[in-house]
PQR file with spaces between the fields and no chain letter, atoms N, CA, C, O and H, PARSE charges and radii, in Angstrom:
ATOM       1  N    MET     1       0.813   -1.190    0.000 -0.4000 1.5000
ATOM       2  CA   MET     1       0.000    0.000    0.000 -0.0000 2.0000
ATOM       3  C    MET     1       0.862    1.261    0.000  0.5500 1.7000
ATOM       4  O    MET     1       0.499    2.258   -0.624 -0.5500 1.4000
ATOM       5  N    LYS     2       1.999    1.224    0.696 -0.4000 1.5000
ATOM       6  CA   LYS     2       2.886    2.385    0.757 -0.0000 2.0000
ATOM       7  C    LYS     2       3.444    2.722   -0.630  0.5500 1.7000
ATOM       8  O    LYS     2       3.528    3.894   -0.997 -0.5500 1.4000
ATOM       9  H    LYS     2       2.294    0.414    1.203  0.4000 1.0000
ATOM      10  N    SER     3       3.825    1.697   -1.400 -0.4000 1.5000
ATOM      11  CA   SER     3       4.363    1.946   -2.741 -0.0000 2.0000
ATOM      12  C    SER     3       3.281    2.478   -3.670  0.5500 1.7000
ATOM      13  O    SER     3       3.575    3.279   -4.558 -0.5500 1.4000
ATOM      14  H    SER     3       3.757    0.745   -1.102  0.4000 1.0000
ATOM      15  N    GLN     4       2.027    2.047   -3.482 -0.4000 1.5000
ATOM      16  CA   GLN     4       0.934    2.567   -4.302 -0.0000 2.0000
ATOM      17  C    GLN     4       0.690    4.038   -4.004  0.5500 1.7000
ATOM      18  O    GLN     4       0.434    4.824   -4.916 -0.5500 1.4000
ATOM      19  H    GLN     4       1.788    1.397   -2.761  0.4000 1.0000
ATOM      20  N    ARG     5       0.767    4.408   -2.746 -0.4000 1.5000
ATOM      21  CA   ARG     5       0.607    5.827   -2.387 -0.0000 2.0000
ATOM      22  C    ARG     5       1.723    6.674   -2.999  0.5500 1.7000
ATOM      23  O    ARG     5       1.472    7.766   -3.511 -0.5500 1.4000
ATOM      24  H    ARG     5       0.975    3.769   -2.006  0.4000 1.0000
ATOM      25  N    ALA     6       2.951    6.166   -2.944 -0.4000 1.5000
ATOM      26  CA   ALA     6       4.086    6.894   -3.520 -0.0000 2.0000
ATOM      27  C    ALA     6       3.933    7.028   -5.036  0.5500 1.7000
ATOM      28  O    ALA     6       4.214    8.087   -5.598 -0.5500 1.4000
ATOM      29  H    ALA     6       3.154    5.280   -2.529  0.4000 1.0000
ATOM      30  N    ALA     7       3.495    5.970   -5.690 -0.4000 1.5000
ATOM      31  CA   ALA     7       3.295    6.016   -7.145 -0.0000 2.0000
ATOM      32  C    ALA     7       2.191    7.002   -7.509  0.5500 1.7000
ATOM      33  O    ALA     7       2.320    7.741   -8.485 -0.5500 1.4000
ATOM      34  H    ALA     7       3.267    5.110   -5.233  0.4000 1.0000
ATOM      35  N    LEU     8       1.112    7.020   -6.741 -0.4000 1.5000
ATOM      36  CA   LEU     8       0.025    7.950   -6.992 -0.0000 2.0000
ATOM      37  C    LEU     8       0.471    9.396   -6.783  0.5500 1.7000
ATOM      38  O    LEU     8       0.116   10.268   -7.576 -0.5500 1.4000
ATOM      39  H    LEU     8       1.007    6.419   -5.948  0.4000 1.0000
ATOM      40  N    ALA     9       1.229    9.658   -5.748 -0.4000 1.5000
ATOM      41  CA   ALA     9       1.735   11.011   -5.493 -0.0000 2.0000
ATOM      42  C    ALA     9       2.641   11.468   -6.636  0.5500 1.7000
ATOM      43  O    ALA     9       2.566   12.619   -7.066 -0.5500 1.4000
ATOM      44  H    ALA     9       1.517    8.950   -5.104  0.4000 1.0000
ATOM      45  N    TYR    10       3.489   10.578   -7.121 -0.4000 1.5000
ATOM      46  CA   TYR    10       4.385   10.892   -8.238 -0.0000 2.0000
ATOM      47  C    TYR    10       3.571   11.214   -9.494  0.5500 1.7000
ATOM      48  O    TYR    10       3.809   12.228  -10.150 -0.5500 1.4000
ATOM      49  H    TYR    10       3.550    9.644   -6.771  0.4000 1.0000
ATOM      50  N    ALA    11       2.614   10.351   -9.824 -0.4000 1.5000
ATOM      51  CA   ALA    11       1.789   10.559  -11.016 -0.0000 2.0000
ATOM      52  C    ALA    11       0.974   11.840  -10.893  0.5500 1.7000
ATOM      53  O    ALA    11       0.855   12.592  -11.861 -0.5500 1.4000
ATOM      54  H    ALA    11       2.420    9.527   -9.291  0.4000 1.0000
ATOM      55  N    ASP    12       0.417   12.095   -9.722 -0.4000 1.5000
ATOM      56  CA   ASP    12      -0.387   13.287   -9.505 -0.0000 2.0000
ATOM      57  C    ASP    12       0.432   14.549   -9.734  0.5500 1.7000
ATOM      58  O    ASP    12      -0.037   15.493  -10.370 -0.5500 1.4000
ATOM      59  H    ASP    12       0.514   11.484   -8.936  0.4000 1.0000
ATOM      60  N    GLU    13       1.639   14.564   -9.223 -0.4000 1.5000
ATOM      61  CA   GLU    13       2.511   15.734   -9.394 -0.0000 2.0000
ATOM      62  C    GLU    13       2.818   15.976  -10.867  0.5500 1.7000
ATOM      63  O    GLU    13       2.716   17.107  -11.343 -0.5500 1.4000
ATOM      64  H    GLU    13       2.020   13.798   -8.707  0.4000 1.0000
ATOM      65  N    HIS    14       3.190   14.937  -11.585 -0.4000 1.5000
ATOM      66  CA   HIS    14       3.604   15.099  -12.968 -0.0000 2.0000
ATOM      67  C    HIS    14       2.431   15.254  -13.929  0.5500 1.7000
ATOM      68  O    HIS    14       2.544   15.979  -14.918 -0.5500 1.4000
ATOM      69  H    HIS    14       3.273   14.019  -11.198  0.4000 1.0000
ATOM      70  N    LEU    15       1.309   14.591  -13.665 -0.4000 1.5000
ATOM      71  CA   LEU    15       0.133   14.775  -14.518 -0.0000 2.0000
ATOM      72  C    LEU    15      -0.400   16.197  -14.411  0.5500 1.7000
ATOM      73  O    LEU    15      -0.837   16.776  -15.406 -0.5500 1.4000
ATOM      74  H    LEU    15       1.216   14.002  -12.862  0.4000 1.0000
ATOM      75  N    GLY    16      -0.366   16.752  -13.219 -0.4000 1.5000
ATOM      76  CA   GLY    16      -0.789   18.137  -13.047 -0.0000 2.0000
ATOM      77  C    GLY    16       0.043   19.093  -13.886  0.5500 1.7000
ATOM      78  O    GLY    16      -0.494   19.997  -14.525 -0.5500 1.4000
ATOM      79  H    GLY    16      -0.011   16.281  -12.411  0.4000 1.0000
ATOM      80  N    ARG    17       1.339   18.892  -13.880 -0.4000 1.5000
ATOM      81  CA   ARG    17       2.232   19.744  -14.692 -0.0000 2.0000
ATOM      82  C    ARG    17       1.981   19.534  -16.175  0.5500 1.7000
ATOM      83  O    ARG    17       1.973   20.500  -16.939 -0.5500 1.4000
ATOM      84  H    ARG    17       1.775   18.157  -13.360  0.4000 1.0000
ATOM      85  N    LEU    18       1.775   18.295  -16.599 -0.4000 1.5000
ATOM      86  CA   LEU    18       1.515   17.988  -18.002 -0.0000 2.0000
ATOM      87  C    LEU    18       0.211   18.631  -18.470  0.5500 1.7000
ATOM      88  O    LEU    18       0.177   19.258  -19.529 -0.5500 1.4000
ATOM      89  H    LEU    18       1.782   17.510  -15.979  0.4000 1.0000
ATOM      90  N    ILE    19      -0.852   18.481  -17.698 -0.4000 1.5000
ATOM      91  CA   ILE    19      -2.142   19.058  -18.081 -0.0000 2.0000
ATOM      92  C    ILE    19      -2.072   20.577  -18.107  0.5500 1.7000
ATOM      93  O    ILE    19      -2.656   21.202  -18.993 -0.5500 1.4000
ATOM      94  H    ILE    19      -0.824   17.972  -16.838  0.4000 1.0000
ATOM      95  N    THR    20      -1.379   21.178  -17.165 -0.4000 1.5000
ATOM      96  CA   THR    20      -1.207   22.636  -17.168 -0.0000 2.0000
ATOM      97  C    THR    20      -0.495   23.091  -18.435  0.5500 1.7000
ATOM      98  O    THR    20      -0.905   24.072  -19.056 -0.5500 1.4000
ATOM      99  H    THR    20      -0.905   20.671  -16.445  0.4000 1.0000
ATOM     100  N    ALA    21       0.565   22.392  -18.823 -0.4000 1.5000
ATOM     101  CA   ALA    21       1.306   22.758  -20.037 -0.0000 2.0000
ATOM     102  C    ALA    21       0.457   22.551  -21.291  0.5500 1.7000
ATOM     103  O    ALA    21       0.461   23.397  -22.185 -0.5500 1.4000
ATOM     104  H    ALA    21       0.898   21.596  -18.319  0.4000 1.0000
ATOM     105  N    LEU    22      -0.262   21.447  -21.363 -0.4000 1.5000
ATOM     106  CA   LEU    22      -1.084   21.172  -22.543 -0.0000 2.0000
ATOM     107  C    LEU    22      -2.190   22.195  -22.724  0.5500 1.7000
ATOM     108  O    LEU    22      -2.462   22.624  -23.845 -0.5500 1.4000
ATOM     109  H    LEU    22      -0.266   20.760  -20.637  0.4000 1.0000
ATOM     110  N    THR    23      -2.822   22.583  -21.644 -0.4000 1.5000
ATOM     111  CA   THR    23      -3.983   23.466  -21.734 -0.0000 2.0000
ATOM     112  C    THR    23      -3.611   24.948  -21.740  0.5500 1.7000
ATOM     113  O    THR    23      -4.498   25.800  -21.782 -0.5500 1.4000
ATOM     114  H    THR    23      -2.601   22.234  -20.734  0.4000 1.0000
ATOM     115  N    ALA    24      -2.336   25.266  -21.701 -0.4000 1.5000
ATOM     116  CA   ALA    24      -1.911   26.670  -21.683 -0.0000 2.0000
ATOM     117  C    ALA    24      -2.282   27.386  -22.983  0.5500 1.7000
ATOM     118  O    ALA    24      -2.548   28.587  -22.971 -0.5500 1.4000
ATOM     119  H    ALA    24      -1.615   24.573  -21.667  0.4000 1.0000
ATOM     120  N    LYS    25      -2.302   26.657  -24.109 -0.4000 1.5000
ATOM     121  CA   LYS    25      -2.546   27.301  -25.401 -0.0000 2.0000
ATOM     122  C    LYS    25      -3.910   26.991  -26.001  0.5500 1.7000
ATOM     123  O    LYS    25      -4.446   27.790  -26.769 -0.5500 1.4000
ATOM     124  H    LYS    25      -2.086   25.680  -24.119  0.4000 1.0000
ATOM     125  N    ARG    26      -4.471   25.845  -25.659 -0.4000 1.5000
ATOM     126  CA   ARG    26      -5.770   25.471  -26.232 -0.0000 2.0000
ATOM     127  C    ARG    26      -6.415   24.378  -25.386  0.5500 1.7000
ATOM     128  O    ARG    26      -5.735   23.714  -24.605 -0.5500 1.4000
ATOM     129  H    ARG    26      -4.035   25.196  -25.036  0.4000 1.0000
ATOM     130  N    PRO    27      -7.718   24.192  -25.540 -0.5600 1.5000
ATOM     131  CA   PRO    27      -8.408   23.140  -24.780  0.2800 2.0000
ATOM     132  C    PRO    27      -7.990   21.742  -25.231  0.5500 1.7000
ATOM     133  O    PRO    27      -7.619   21.539  -26.388 -0.5500 1.4000
ATOM     134  N    TRP    28      -8.051   20.803  -24.330 -0.4000 1.5000
ATOM     135  CA   TRP    28      -7.729   19.397  -24.611 -0.0000 2.0000
ATOM     136  C    TRP    28      -8.807   18.506  -24.015  0.5500 1.7000
ATOM     137  O    TRP    28      -9.430   18.850  -23.011 -0.5500 1.4000
ATOM     138  H    TRP    28      -8.352   20.967  -23.391  0.4000 1.0000
ATOM     139  N    LEU    29      -9.016   17.364  -24.643 -0.4000 1.5000
ATOM     140  CA   LEU    29      -9.823   16.310  -24.057 -0.0000 2.0000
ATOM     141  C    LEU    29      -8.844   15.363  -23.383  0.5500 1.7000
ATOM     142  O    LEU    29      -7.983   14.788  -24.047 -0.5500 1.4000
ATOM     143  H    LEU    29      -8.510   17.085  -25.458  0.4000 1.0000
ATOM     144  N    VAL    30      -8.964   15.198  -22.090 -0.4000 1.5000
ATOM     145  CA   VAL    30      -8.055   14.345  -21.330 -0.0000 2.0000
ATOM     146  C    VAL    30      -8.826   13.128  -20.847  0.5500 1.7000
ATOM     147  O    VAL    30      -9.851   13.258  -20.178 -0.5500 1.4000
ATOM     148  H    VAL    30      -9.664   15.665  -21.550  0.4000 1.0000
ATOM     149  N    ILE    31      -8.329   11.940  -21.188 -0.4000 1.5000
ATOM     150  CA   ILE    31      -8.947   10.690  -20.759 -0.0000 2.0000
ATOM     151  C    ILE    31      -7.913    9.905  -19.964  0.5500 1.7000
ATOM     152  O    ILE    31      -6.800    9.675  -20.438 -0.5500 1.4000
ATOM     153  H    ILE    31      -7.496   11.834  -21.731  0.4000 1.0000
ATOM     154  N    MET    32      -8.279    9.499  -18.764 -0.4000 1.5000
ATOM     155  CA   MET    32      -7.395    8.680  -17.936 -0.0000 2.0000
ATOM     156  C    MET    32      -8.123    7.398  -17.575  0.5500 1.7000
ATOM     157  O    MET    32      -9.291    7.424  -17.185 -0.5500 1.4000
ATOM     158  H    MET    32      -9.182    9.686  -18.379  0.4000 1.0000
ATOM     159  N    CYS    33      -7.438    6.294  -17.706 -0.4000 1.5000
ATOM     160  CA   CYS    33      -8.031    5.021  -17.311 -0.0000 2.0000
ATOM     161  C    CYS    33      -6.918    4.077  -16.861  0.5500 1.7000
ATOM     162  O    CYS    33      -5.734    4.385  -17.004 -0.5500 1.4000
ATOM     163  H    CYS    33      -6.490    6.273  -18.023  0.4000 1.0000
ATOM     164  N    ALA    34      -7.302    2.950  -16.329 -0.4000 1.5000
ATOM     165  CA   ALA    34      -6.347    1.966  -15.838 -0.0000 2.0000
ATOM     166  C    ALA    34      -6.631    0.623  -16.487  0.5500 1.7000
ATOM     167  O    ALA    34      -7.665    0.448  -17.132 -0.5500 1.4000
ATOM     168  H    ALA    34      -8.264    2.700  -16.214  0.4000 1.0000
ATOM     169  N    ASP    35      -5.738   -0.307  -16.324 -0.4000 1.5000
ATOM     170  CA   ASP    35      -5.933   -1.632  -16.912 -0.0000 2.0000
ATOM     171  C    ASP    35      -6.696   -2.571  -15.991  0.5500 1.7000
ATOM     172  O    ASP    35      -7.121   -3.642  -16.423 -0.5500 1.4000
ATOM     173  H    ASP    35      -4.898   -0.166  -15.800  0.4000 1.0000
ATOM     174  N    HIS    36      -6.878   -2.194  -14.738 -0.4000 1.5000
ATOM     175  CA   HIS    36      -7.632   -3.005  -13.778 -0.0000 2.0000
ATOM     176  C    HIS    36      -7.905   -2.173  -12.536  0.5500 1.7000
ATOM     177  O    HIS    36      -7.325   -1.104  -12.349 -0.5500 1.4000
ATOM     178  H    HIS    36      -6.532   -1.324  -14.387  0.4000 1.0000
ATOM     179  N    GLY    37      -8.779   -2.668  -11.705 -0.4000 1.5000
ATOM     180  CA   GLY    37      -9.027   -2.054  -10.410 -0.0000 2.0000
ATOM     181  C    GLY    37      -8.261   -2.797   -9.327  0.5500 1.7000
ATOM     182  O    GLY    37      -7.513   -3.732   -9.613 -0.5500 1.4000
ATOM     183  H    GLY    37      -9.250   -3.537  -11.857  0.4000 1.0000
ATOM     184  N    ASP    38      -8.445   -2.390   -8.122 -0.4000 1.5000
ATOM     185  CA   ASP    38      -7.809   -3.033   -6.972 -0.0000 2.0000
ATOM     186  C    ASP    38      -8.848   -3.228   -5.881  0.5500 1.7000
ATOM     187  O    ASP    38      -9.741   -2.398   -5.710 -0.5500 1.4000
ATOM     188  H    ASP    38      -9.052   -1.630   -7.889  0.4000 1.0000
ATOM     189  N    ALA    39      -8.731   -4.314   -5.152 -0.4000 1.5000
ATOM     190  CA   ALA    39      -9.583   -4.567   -3.991 -0.0000 2.0000
ATOM     191  C    ALA    39      -8.845   -4.074   -2.748  0.5500 1.7000
ATOM     192  O    ALA    39      -7.737   -4.523   -2.451 -0.5500 1.4000
ATOM     193  H    ALA    39      -8.006   -4.988   -5.291  0.4000 1.0000
ATOM     194  N    TYR    40      -9.458   -3.170   -2.045 -0.4000 1.5000
ATOM     195  CA   TYR    40      -8.885   -2.632   -0.813 -0.0000 2.0000
ATOM     196  C    TYR    40      -9.758   -3.054    0.366  0.5500 1.7000
ATOM     197  O    TYR    40     -10.378   -2.223    1.030 -0.5500 1.4000
ATOM     198  H    TYR    40     -10.357   -2.806   -2.286  0.4000 1.0000
ATOM     199  N    GLY    41      -9.792   -4.353    0.608 -0.4000 1.5000
ATOM     200  CA   GLY    41     -10.586   -4.877    1.713 -0.0000 2.0000
ATOM     201  C    GLY    41     -12.013   -5.219    1.329  0.5500 1.7000
ATOM     202  O    GLY    41     -12.811   -5.588    2.191 -0.5500 1.4000
ATOM     203  H    GLY    41      -9.288   -5.028    0.069  0.4000 1.0000
ATOM     204  N    ASP    42     -12.349   -5.104    0.044 -0.4000 1.5000
ATOM     205  CA   ASP    42     -13.692   -5.445   -0.420 -0.0000 2.0000
ATOM     206  C    ASP    42     -13.971   -6.920   -0.122  0.5500 1.7000
ATOM     207  O    ASP    42     -13.264   -7.803   -0.607 -0.5500 1.4000
ATOM     208  H    ASP    42     -11.700   -4.805   -0.655  0.4000 1.0000
ATOM     209  N    ASP    43     -14.987   -7.170    0.663 -0.4000 1.5000
ATOM     210  CA   ASP    43     -15.365   -8.538    1.040 -0.0000 2.0000
ATOM     211  C    ASP    43     -14.179   -9.328    1.601  0.5500 1.7000
ATOM     212  O    ASP    43     -14.135  -10.552    1.475 -0.5500 1.4000
ATOM     213  H    ASP    43     -15.561   -6.452    1.057  0.4000 1.0000
ATOM     214  N    GLY    44     -13.228   -8.638    2.214 -0.4000 1.5000
ATOM     215  CA   GLY    44     -12.072   -9.301    2.810 -0.0000 2.0000
ATOM     216  C    GLY    44     -10.916   -9.537    1.858  0.5500 1.7000
ATOM     217  O    GLY    44      -9.900  -10.106    2.258 -0.5500 1.4000
ATOM     218  H    GLY    44     -13.265   -7.643    2.317  0.4000 1.0000
ATOM     219  N    TYR    45     -11.045   -9.109    0.590 -0.4000 1.5000
ATOM     220  CA   TYR    45      -9.975   -9.314   -0.397 -0.0000 2.0000
ATOM     221  C    TYR    45      -9.089   -8.081   -0.509  0.5500 1.7000
ATOM     222  O    TYR    45      -9.548   -6.949   -0.356 -0.5500 1.4000
ATOM     223  H    TYR    45     -11.870   -8.647    0.265  0.4000 1.0000
ATOM     224  N    GLN    46      -7.821   -8.324   -0.776 -0.4000 1.5000
ATOM     225  CA   GLN    46      -6.835   -7.268   -0.997 -0.0000 2.0000
ATOM     226  C    GLN    46      -6.126   -7.517   -2.316  0.5500 1.7000
ATOM     227  O    GLN    46      -5.847   -8.665   -2.662 -0.5500 1.4000
ATOM     228  H    GLN    46      -7.449   -9.244   -0.900  0.4000 1.0000
ATOM     229  N    GLY    47      -5.831   -6.456   -3.056 -0.4000 1.5000
ATOM     230  CA   GLY    47      -4.993   -6.567   -4.243 -0.0000 2.0000
ATOM     231  C    GLY    47      -5.754   -6.762   -5.534  0.5500 1.7000
ATOM     232  O    GLY    47      -6.886   -6.305   -5.690 -0.5500 1.4000
ATOM     233  H    GLY    47      -6.057   -5.524   -2.776  0.4000 1.0000
ATOM     234  N    ARG    48      -5.097   -7.461   -6.470 -0.4000 1.5000
ATOM     235  CA   ARG    48      -5.661   -7.706   -7.796 -0.0000 2.0000
ATOM     236  C    ARG    48      -5.318   -9.125   -8.213  0.5500 1.7000
ATOM     237  O    ARG    48      -4.691   -9.864   -7.453 -0.5500 1.4000
ATOM     238  H    ARG    48      -4.177   -7.832   -6.344  0.4000 1.0000
ATOM     239  N    GLY    49      -5.722   -9.506   -9.404 -0.4000 1.5000
ATOM     240  CA   GLY    49      -5.461  -10.871   -9.843 -0.0000 2.0000
ATOM     241  C    GLY    49      -6.445  -11.866   -9.267  0.5500 1.7000
ATOM     242  O    GLY    49      -6.192  -13.071   -9.234 -0.5500 1.4000
ATOM     243  H    GLY    49      -6.231   -8.906  -10.021  0.4000 1.0000
ATOM     244  N    ILE    50      -7.578  -11.339   -8.812 -0.4000 1.5000
ATOM     245  CA   ILE    50      -8.634  -12.186   -8.253 -0.0000 2.0000
ATOM     246  C    ILE    50      -9.926  -11.899   -9.019  0.5500 1.7000
ATOM     247  O    ILE    50     -10.068  -10.834   -9.621 -0.5500 1.4000
ATOM     248  H    ILE    50      -7.784  -10.361   -8.839  0.4000 1.0000
ATOM     249  N    ALA    51     -10.847  -12.826   -8.998 -0.4000 1.5000
ATOM     250  CA   ALA    51     -12.133  -12.640   -9.669 -0.0000 2.0000
ATOM     251  C    ALA    51     -13.113  -11.980   -8.708  0.5500 1.7000
ATOM     252  O    ALA    51     -13.928  -12.659   -8.083 -0.5500 1.4000
ATOM     253  H    ALA    51     -10.732  -13.691   -8.509  0.4000 1.0000
ATOM     254  N    HIS    52     -13.036  -10.678   -8.592 -0.4000 1.5000
ATOM     255  CA   HIS    52     -13.915   -9.909   -7.717 -0.0000 2.0000
ATOM     256  C    HIS    52     -14.350   -8.652   -8.474  0.5500 1.7000
ATOM     257  O    HIS    52     -13.539   -8.068   -9.193 -0.5500 1.4000
ATOM     258  H    HIS    52     -12.374  -10.127   -9.100  0.4000 1.0000
ATOM     259  N    PRO    53     -15.599   -8.223   -8.333 -0.5600 1.5000
ATOM     260  CA   PRO    53     -16.072   -7.036   -9.055  0.2800 2.0000
ATOM     261  C    PRO    53     -15.215   -5.787   -8.849  0.5500 1.7000
ATOM     262  O    PRO    53     -15.088   -4.976   -9.767 -0.5500 1.4000
ATOM     263  N    ALA    54     -14.631   -5.617   -7.673 -0.4000 1.5000
ATOM     264  CA   ALA    54     -13.782   -4.434   -7.433 -0.0000 2.0000
ATOM     265  C    ALA    54     -12.575   -4.423   -8.360  0.5500 1.7000
ATOM     266  O    ALA    54     -12.088   -3.355   -8.731 -0.5500 1.4000
ATOM     267  H    ALA    54     -14.734   -6.276   -6.928  0.4000 1.0000
ATOM     268  N    VAL    55     -12.093   -5.593   -8.734 -0.4000 1.5000
ATOM     269  CA   VAL    55     -10.933   -5.696   -9.617 -0.0000 2.0000
ATOM     270  C    VAL    55     -11.361   -5.612  -11.082  0.5500 1.7000
ATOM     271  O    VAL    55     -10.605   -5.136  -11.929 -0.5500 1.4000
ATOM     272  H    VAL    55     -12.488   -6.460   -8.433  0.4000 1.0000
ATOM     273  N    MET    56     -12.562   -6.072  -11.371 -0.4000 1.5000
ATOM     274  CA   MET    56     -13.050   -6.053  -12.748 -0.0000 2.0000
ATOM     275  C    MET    56     -13.447   -4.662  -13.218  0.5500 1.7000
ATOM     276  O    MET    56     -13.437   -4.389  -14.419 -0.5500 1.4000
ATOM     277  H    MET    56     -13.175   -6.459  -10.683  0.4000 1.0000
ATOM     278  N    ASN    57     -13.798   -3.776  -12.281 -0.4000 1.5000
ATOM     279  CA   ASN    57     -14.141   -2.398  -12.643 -0.0000 2.0000
ATOM     280  C    ASN    57     -12.871   -1.615  -12.946  0.5500 1.7000
ATOM     281  O    ASN    57     -11.966   -1.545  -12.115 -0.5500 1.4000
ATOM     282  H    ASN    57     -13.806   -3.998  -11.306  0.4000 1.0000
ATOM     283  N    VAL    58     -12.805   -1.028  -14.131 -0.4000 1.5000
ATOM     284  CA   VAL    58     -11.618   -0.291  -14.550 -0.0000 2.0000
ATOM     285  C    VAL    58     -11.836    1.189  -14.269  0.5500 1.7000
ATOM     286  O    VAL    58     -12.795    1.774  -14.771 -0.5500 1.4000
ATOM     287  H    VAL    58     -13.541   -1.085  -14.806  0.4000 1.0000
ATOM     288  N    PRO    59     -10.957    1.809  -13.470 -0.5600 1.5000
ATOM     289  CA   PRO    59     -11.075    3.250  -13.228  0.2800 2.0000
ATOM     290  C    PRO    59     -10.973    4.036  -14.536  0.5500 1.7000
ATOM     291  O    PRO    59     -10.122    3.744  -15.376 -0.5500 1.4000
ATOM     292  N    TYR    60     -11.860    5.050  -14.706 -0.4000 1.5000
ATOM     293  CA   TYR    60     -11.924    5.836  -15.931 -0.0000 2.0000
ATOM     294  C    TYR    60     -12.388    7.251  -15.584  0.5500 1.7000
ATOM     295  O    TYR    60     -13.276    7.437  -14.752 -0.5500 1.4000
ATOM     296  H    TYR    60     -12.551    5.287  -14.023  0.4000 1.0000
ATOM     297  N    ALA    61     -11.793    8.219  -16.216 -0.4000 1.5000
ATOM     298  CA   ALA    61     -12.221    9.598  -16.044 -0.0000 2.0000
ATOM     299  C    ALA    61     -11.970   10.348  -17.352  0.5500 1.7000
ATOM     300  O    ALA    61     -10.949   10.124  -18.001 -0.5500 1.4000
ATOM     301  H    ALA    61     -11.072    8.068  -16.893  0.4000 1.0000
ATOM     302  N    ALA    62     -12.878   11.226  -17.742 -0.4000 1.5000
ATOM     303  CA   ALA    62     -12.715   12.035  -18.940 -0.0000 2.0000
ATOM     304  C    ALA    62     -13.187   13.448  -18.642  0.5500 1.7000
ATOM     305  O    ALA    62     -14.169   13.649  -17.927 -0.5500 1.4000
ATOM     306  H    ALA    62     -13.708   11.408  -17.214  0.4000 1.0000
ATOM     307  N    THR    63     -12.480   14.422  -19.196 -0.4000 1.5000
ATOM     308  CA   THR    63     -12.864   15.811  -19.008 -0.0000 2.0000
ATOM     309  C    THR    63     -12.311   16.647  -20.159  0.5500 1.7000
ATOM     310  O    THR    63     -11.272   16.308  -20.727 -0.5500 1.4000
ATOM     311  H    THR    63     -11.683   14.258  -19.777  0.4000 1.0000
ATOM     312  N    VAL    64     -12.975   17.703  -20.498 -0.4000 1.5000
ATOM     313  CA   VAL    64     -12.476   18.657  -21.485 -0.0000 2.0000
ATOM     314  C    VAL    64     -11.895   19.827  -20.708  0.5500 1.7000
ATOM     315  O    VAL    64     -12.583   20.466  -19.912 -0.5500 1.4000
ATOM     316  H    VAL    64     -13.818   17.979  -20.037  0.4000 1.0000
ATOM     317  N    LEU    65     -10.647   20.091  -20.946 -0.4000 1.5000
ATOM     318  CA   LEU    65      -9.971   21.189  -20.257 -0.0000 2.0000
ATOM     319  C    LEU    65      -9.626   22.289  -21.222  0.5500 1.7000
ATOM     320  O    LEU    65      -9.050   23.301  -20.824 -0.5500 1.4000
ATOM     321  H    LEU    65     -10.088   19.571  -21.593  0.4000 1.0000
């Protein structure tokens, strides 16, 4: 869990800078998604690589900036 938090903090810092640079001159459609979800205690399961709905749901977000 600690490494996931560190990876998220790193991505958040750099994605923010990237989106700021991209949108400085014109609007962009930004789509972010993942290849899988993670179970964080859902029904007692942790992690991924298991057949659980929390893992089957793929995080996705889209916005026009």
